[in-house]
C-alpha positions in Angstrom: 125.4 133.1 74.4 124.6 135.0 71.3 121.1 134.5 69.7 120.1 134.9 66.1 116.8 135.4 64.5 115.4 132.1 63.2 113.8 132.3 59.7 110.0 132.2 60.0 109.7 128.9 58.2 111.7 127.2 61.1 109.8 128.9 64.0 107.9 125.7 64.8 111.3 123.8 65.1 113.6 126.4 66.8 111.4 129.2 67.9 112.0 132.9 67.0 115.5 133.1 68.4 118.1 130.5 68.9 121.8 130.0 69.5 124.0 128.5 66.8 125.3 125.9 69.4 121.7 124.7 70.1 120.9 124.3 66.4 124.3 122.6 65.7 124.0 120.1 68.5 120.3 119.4 67.6 121.2 118.6 64.0 124.4 116.7 65.0 122.5 114.4 67.4 119.6 113.9 64.9 122.1 112.9 62.2 124.1 110.5 64.3 121.1 108.9 66.0 119.4 108.4 62.6 122.4 106.9 61.0 123.0 104.5 64.0 119.3 103.5 64.0 119.4 102.9 60.3 122.4 100.6 60.6 120.8 98.8 63.5 117.7 98.2 61.5 119.4 96.3 58.8 117.1 97.9 56.2 118.4 99.2 52.9 117.5 102.5 51.2 116.2 100.9 48.1 112.5 102.0 48.6 111.1 105.5 48.9 109.2 104.3 52.0 112.4 103.5 53.9 113.9 106.9 53.0 110.6 108.7 54.1 110.5 106.7 57.3 114.1 107.7 58.2 113.4 111.3 57.5 110.7 111.1 60.1 113.0 109.3 62.4 115.4 112.3 62.0 112.6 114.6 63.0 111.9 112.5 66.1 115.5 112.7 67.2 115.9 116.4 66.4 112.8 117.2 68.4 114.1 115.4 71.5 116.9 118.0 71.7 115.4 121.1 70.1 112.4 121.1 72.4 114.7 121.7 75.4 116.1 124.9 73.9 114.9 128.1 75.3 113.9 129.4 71.8 111.6 126.5 71.0 110.3 126.2 74.6 109.5 129.9 74.7 107.8 129.8 71.3 105.3 127.2 72.4 105.0 128.5 76.0 103.5 131.7 74.5 101.2 129.8 72.1 99.0 127.4 74.1 96.8 126.5 71.1 99.9 125.8 68.9 101.3 123.5 71.7 98.1 121.5 71.7 98.1 121.2 67.9 101.8 120.2 67.9 100.9 117.4 70.4 97.9 116.3 68.3 99.8 116.0 65.0 102.5 113.7 66.4 101.7 110.6 64.4 105.4 110.0 63.7 105.8 106.5 65.0 102.5 105.3 63.4 103.6 106.8 60.0 107.0 105.1 60.4 105.3 101.8 61.1 102.9 102.2 58.1 105.8 103.2 55.7 107.8 100.2 56.8 104.7 98.0 57.0 105.6 96.6 60.4 104.3 96.7 64.0 101.4 99.0 63.2 99.3 97.8 66.2 102.1 98.3 68.6 102.8 101.7 67.2 99.2 102.7 67.6 99.4 101.7 71.3 102.6 103.7 71.8 101.1 106.7 70.0 97.9 106.6 72.1 99.8 106.3 75.4 102.2 109.1 74.4 99.5 111.6 73.3 97.3 111.0 76.4 100.4 111.4 78.6 101.5 114.6 76.8 98.0 116.1 77.2 98.1 115.4 80.9 101.6 116.9 81.2 100.6 119.9 79.1 97.5 120.5 81.3 99.8 120.7 84.3 101.7 123.7 82.8 101.5 125.8 86.0 101.9 123.0 88.4 105.2 122.5 90.1 104.8 118.7 89.6 104.7 118.9 85.8 108.2 117.6 85.3 107.8 114.9 87.9 104.6 113.7 86.3 106.2 113.8 82.8 109.1 111.6 84.1 106.7 109.2 85.8 104.5 108.8 82.7 107.6 108.4 80.5 108.9 105.6 82.8 105.6 103.8 82.7 105.8 104.1 78.9 109.1 102.4 79.0 107.5 99.5 80.8 104.8 99.3 78.2 107.4 99.4 75.4 109.5 96.7 76.9 106.4 94.4 77.1 106.0 94.6 73.3 107.7 92.2 70.9 109.5 94.6 68.6 113.1 94.8 67.4 115.5 96.9 69.4 115.9 99.6 66.8 112.2 100.1 66.7 112.0 100.2 70.5 114.7 102.9 70.3 112.7 105.0 68.0 109.6 104.6 70.1 111.5 105.5 73.3 112.8 108.7 71.7 109.3 109.4 70.3 107.8 109.1 73.8 110.6 111.2 75.3 110.2 113.9 72.6 106.5 114.4 73.1 106.0 113.7 76.9 109.2 115.1 78.4 110.9 117.3 75.9 107.9 119.0 74.4 104.9 118.9 76.8 107.0 120.2 79.8 107.6 123.9 80.0 111.3 123.8 80.8 111.9 127.6 81.0 109.0 128.8 82.9 108.7 132.6 82.9 108.5 134.1 86.3 
């Protein structure tokens, strides 16, 4: 697979080197998932808040895939402090809830669980159980999510948010030997 140099402004998303296929599939999934979620929501694009919320939804979906790529994974594996900052700034689901003015308390709960779980997984970077613990925490998060009274489309966004941060990002998928 042939790699290309990623422009510096996109290093946080795709790392320093990436394949065209990985970029294409990341953007394709994010576009399709965002459109499907938008139609499931029944909302209309008549307010800037809805447009802004779904741009953030796009970022959640894109990160679910991009973080598994070798380029993105390697970028953050070499920058421990940047990895911690990336985890800390993930307020996506809370911002979406605030923009849409719905389920803010539930989103705060999901956010808190996700960030604590991601920090635990990130701390286990050199541990062979890192992926197992991430999967376990994600599955417990699903139980928490399903106990909340939210519409399915918002649960879907929350599931992908948890997956993005706990499993896709916090796990070092391409450990250097």
